C-alpha positions in Angstrom: -40.3 38.4 18.0 -38.5 37.8 21.5 -41.8 36.9 23.1 -42.6 33.9 20.6 -39.4 32.3 21.8 -40.2 32.7 25.2 -43.9 31.5 24.7 -42.8 28.4 23.0 -40.3 27.5 25.7 -37.1 28.1 23.8 -34.4 30.9 23.5 -34.6 32.5 20.2 -31.0 33.1 20.1 -30.5 29.0 20.2 -29.5 28.1 16.6 -30.3 24.4 17.3 -33.7 25.2 18.8 -35.6 24.9 15.3 -34.0 22.4 13.0 -33.2 23.9 9.6 -31.7 21.9 7.0 -28.7 23.7 5.7 -27.5 21.8 2.4 -24.3 24.0 2.2 -23.4 22.9 5.6 -24.2 19.2 4.9 -22.3 19.1 1.7 -19.2 20.9 3.6 -19.6 18.2 6.3 -19.7 15.3 3.7 -16.7 16.7 1.9 -14.8 17.0 4.9 -15.8 13.2 6.0 -14.6 11.9 2.7 -11.5 13.8 2.7 -10.5 12.5 6.0 -11.5 9.1 5.0 -9.6 9.3 1.7 -6.4 10.5 3.8 -6.8 7.6 6.7 -7.2 5.2 3.9 -4.1 6.5 1.9 -2.1 6.2 5.3 -3.2 2.7 5.9 -2.1 1.8 2.3 1.3 3.3 3.0 1.7 1.3 5.9 0.5 -1.7 4.1 3.3 -1.1 1.5 6.0 -0.8 4.0 5.1 -3.9 5.7 5.2 -5.5 2.4 8.5 -4.2 1.8 9.8 -5.4 4.9 8.3 -9.0 4.2 10.1 -9.0 0.7 13.4 -7.9 2.3 13.4 -10.6 4.9 12.5 -13.2 2.3 15.4 -12.1 0.1 17.8 -12.1 3.1 16.8 -15.6 4.1 17.4 -16.7 0.4 20.9 -15.0 0.6 21.4 -16.9 3.9 20.4 -20.2 2.6 22.3 -19.8 -0.8 25.7 -18.6 0.7 27.5 -21.7 -0.3 26.0 -21.4 -4.0 27.0 -17.6 -4.0 30.6 -18.5 -3.1 30.7 -21.2 -5.9 29.6 -18.6 -8.3 32.3 -16.1 -7.2 34.9 -18.8 -7.1 34.4 -19.6 -10.7 34.3 -15.8 -11.8 31.0 -14.3 -11.4 31.4 -10.6 -10.3 29.9 -8.5 -7.6 27.9 -6.8 -10.1 26.4 -10.0 -11.5 25.5 -11.5 -8.0 24.0 -8.1 -7.3 21.8 -8.2 -10.2 20.8 -11.6 -9.8 19.2 -11.2 -6.4 18.0 -7.6 -7.3 16.0 -9.5 -10.2 14.7 -12.2 -8.1 13.4 -9.6 -5.5 11.7 -7.6 -8.1 10.2 -10.3 -9.8 8.8 -11.4 -6.3 7.4 -7.9 -5.9 5.9 -7.6 -9.4 4.2 -11.1 -9.2 2.6 -10.3 -5.8 1.5 -6.8 -6.9 -0.1 -8.0 -10.3 -1.8 -10.8 -8.3 -2.9 -8.1 -5.8 -4.4 -5.9 -8.1 -6.1 -8.6 -10.0 -7.8 -9.8 -6.8 -8.8 -6.3 -5.9 -10.1 -5.5 -9.2 -12.1 -8.9 -9.1 -13.5 -8.0 -5.6 -14.7 -4.5 -6.8 -16.3 -6.3 -9.8 -18.0 -8.7 -7.6 -19.3 -5.8 -5.1 -20.6 -4.0 -7.8 -22.7 -6.9 -8.9 -24.6 -6.8 -5.7 -27.8 -4.9 -5.5 -27.3 -1.1 -5.5 -27.8 0.9 -2.2 -29.2 4.4 -2.0 -26.3 6.9 -2.4 -23.6 4.4 -3.0 -21.9 4.6 -6.7 -20.1 0.9 -6.3 -16.4 0.3 -6.2 -15.0 2.7 -8.4 -11.5 1.9 -9.5 -9.9 4.2 -12.1 -6.8 3.1 -14.1 -5.1 6.1 -12.7 -5.4 5.0 -9.1 -4.3 1.3 -10.1 -1.3 2.6 -11.9 -0.3 4.8 -8.8 -0.7 2.0 -6.5 1.4 -0.2 -8.9 4.2 2.5 -9.1 4.1 2.9 -5.3 4.7 -1.0 -5.0 7.6 -1.1 -7.5 9.3 1.6 -5.6 9.0 -0.2 -2.4 10.0 -3.4 -4.1 13.3 -1.7 -5.4 14.0 -0.1 -1.8 13.6 -3.3 -0.2 15.5 -5.2 -2.4 18.6 -3.1 -2.4 20.1 -4.4 1.0 19.7 -7.9 0.5 21.2 -8.0 -3.1 24.1 -5.9 -1.6 24.5 -8.2 1.3 24.8 -11.2 -1.4 27.3 -9.4 -3.6 29.7 -8.6 -0.8 30.1 -12.0 0.5 33.7 -13.2 0.6 34.1 -16.3 -1.5 36.3 -18.1 0.8 34.0 -17.8 3.8 30.9 -18.7 1.5 32.6 -21.8 0.6 33.2 -22.8 4.3 29.6 -22.0 5.1 27.3 -25.0 5.8 
């Protein structure tokens, strides 16, 4: 046996000298590849959600700043800190939930349109399960809650006298 490798010009101990299709190796490689891709896309999704939360928080802080005089009037006529807090919290959550529903609708529509295209070998299409959609929506809601706490708190602790002087 050792002579046959020498006669053909390769080392018989070299595993890459004769290509052999190993389906177990290939299946493990594909599994690692898709697992890595899933982790990467999950990380991209988390970063995107965090950036969206920062955007919601900035919009709400801008809203608080623009409505300082209005907040002062509300407090002067008897609105409680809790009432102001809940008003801005509700506005922020409405903004987050409407944007989330619109994003999910657009995402499902794009997946459906891609699935209408002619099928490519080894591509099952864009599969979106309800579990995936509900998980994404849950994380979106969590980010919305967390990003709305600070602006709502800032609106609720405004001093009415200072707010009435604010222009």
